[in-house]
C-alpha positions in Angstrom: -0.1 0.1 -0.1 1.1 3.5 -0.9 -0.2 6.5 1.0 0.1 10.0 -0.6 -0.8 13.1 1.1 -1.4 16.5 -0.8 -1.2 20.2 -0.4 -4.7 20.3 -0.6 -5.4 18.2 2.4 -6.3 14.8 0.5 -5.1 11.7 1.3 -5.2 8.7 -1.1 -4.5 5.1 -0.4 -3.2 3.1 -3.4 -2.8 -0.6 -4.0 1.1 -1.1 -4.8 0.6 -4.2 -7.2 -2.4 -3.0 -9.2 -1.9 0.8 -9.0 -5.4 1.3 -8.0 -6.4 4.2 -5.7 -9.0 2.3 -3.4 -9.6 5.1 -0.9 -9.4 9.0 -0.9 -10.4 11.3 2.1 -10.0 15.1 2.9 -8.5 16.1 6.3 -10.4 18.9 8.4 -8.2 21.8 9.5 -8.3 22.9 13.2 -10.6 25.5 14.2 -8.8 29.1 13.8 -6.5 27.6 10.9 -6.6 28.9 7.4 -8.0 26.7 4.7 -4.7 26.8 3.0 -3.2 25.1 6.1 -4.9 21.7 5.2 -1.7 20.3 3.5 -0.2 16.9 4.8 3.6 17.2 5.3 4.4 13.8 6.6 2.9 10.3 7.3 4.1 7.2 8.9 2.4 4.0 10.4 2.8 3.1 14.2 4.6 0.1 15.3 1.7 -2.3 15.2 0.8 -1.0 11.5 -2.7 -0.6 12.4 -2.7 3.3 12.7 -1.5 6.1 10.3 -0.1 9.3 11.8 -0.1 12.4 9.8 1.6 15.7 10.4 -0.2 18.6 8.9 0.4 22.2 8.1 -2.2 23.5 10.7 0.4 22.2 13.2 -1.6 19.0 14.2 -0.8 15.4 14.3 -3.7 13.2 13.4 -4.2 9.4 14.1 -6.1 7.4 11.5 -7.3 3.9 12.4 -8.6 1.1 10.1 -12.4 0.4 9.9 -12.7 -3.2 11.4 -16.3 -3.5 10.3 -15.5 -2.8 6.6 -16.2 -5.7 4.4 -16.1 -6.1 0.5 -19.9 -5.8 0.7 -19.9 -2.5 2.5 -16.9 -1.2 0.6 -17.0 -2.8 -2.9 -14.0 -2.3 -5.2 -15.5 -1.0 -8.5 -12.3 -1.5 -10.6 -11.2 -3.8 -13.4 -7.6 -3.7 -14.5 -7.0 -3.2 -18.1 -6.0 -6.4 -20.0 -4.2 -4.4 -22.9 -0.4 -3.7 -22.7 0.5 -0.1 -22.9 3.6 0.5 -25.3 5.2 4.0 -25.1 
């Protein structure tokens, strides 16, 4: 899995083998901060690998945890890989 945090406060979770973005969400800036301070500057997993920590431009550290109740039925993957070989 690859996690990408952007200047616009968007976090994207990508599946490494397929290259598919399977989840995307926006962070919420702290009250009193400017909307332009929504960028994500760094991210890392904790020792257990179950929580993601992000450092953001609004001077906050946020802890994200996985949804243990998520199932393929509740979060279906609507993606089919292309069978064509791209040649550049």
